C-alpha positions as CSV (number, residue, x, y, z in Angstrom):
1,M,0.0,0.0,0.0
2,E,1.3,3.4,-1.0
3,F,1.7,6.2,1.5
4,F,-1.0,8.4,-0.1
5,E,-3.5,5.6,-0.1
6,N,-3.4,5.3,3.7
7,Q,-3.8,9.0,4.6
8,H,-6.7,10.5,6.5
9,R,-9.3,12.2,4.3
10,G,-9.1,15.4,6.3
11,P,-10.6,17.0,9.4
12,F,-13.5,18.6,7.5
13,S,-14.7,15.7,5.4
14,G,-17.6,15.1,7.8
15,L,-18.6,18.7,7.8
16,I,-18.4,18.9,4.0
17,F,-20.7,15.8,3.8
18,L,-23.2,17.4,6.1
19,W,-23.1,20.7,4.3
20,R,-23.8,19.0,0.9
21,K,-26.7,17.1,2.4
22,F,-28.1,20.3,3.9
23,Q,-27.8,22.0,0.5
24,A,-29.6,19.1,-1.3
25,L,-32.4,19.2,1.3
26,R,-32.8,23.0,1.0
27,L,-33.0,22.7,-2.8
28,R,-35.7,20.0,-2.4
29,W,-37.7,22.3,-0.1
30,Q,-37.4,25.2,-2.6
31,T,-38.6,23.0,-5.4
32,R,-41.6,21.8,-3.4
33,K,-42.5,25.3,-2.5
34,I,-42.4,26.4,-6.1
35,L,-44.5,23.4,-7.3
36,R,-47.1,24.0,-4.6
37,A,-47.5,27.6,-5.8
38,L,-48.4,26.4,-9.4
39,S,-52.0,26.1,-10.5
40,D,-53.5,22.7,-11.4
41,K,-53.3,23.6,-15.1
42,Q,-49.6,24.4,-14.8
43,L,-48.9,21.1,-13.0
44,K,-50.8,19.2,-15.7
45,D,-48.6,20.8,-18.3
46,L,-45.6,19.4,-16.4
47,G,-47.3,16.0,-16.1
48,L,-47.9,16.2,-12.4
49,R,-51.0,16.1,-10.2
50,R,-51.4,17.9,-6.9
51,E,-51.7,14.6,-5.0
52,E,-48.2,13.6,-6.2
53,L,-46.6,16.7,-4.6
54,G,-47.1,15.4,-1.1
């Protein structure tokens, strides 16, 4: 095993993971908020129904 293969990933790898998960969750919330604001006709144009938004 080479030296670089056995090194620690870094002290902030856990924080970076949490930050990326938070960003993905925030994007999901924003998308749901935008979809909820659309009318039923606009949702139908996208191929969605209001029941599918959850």
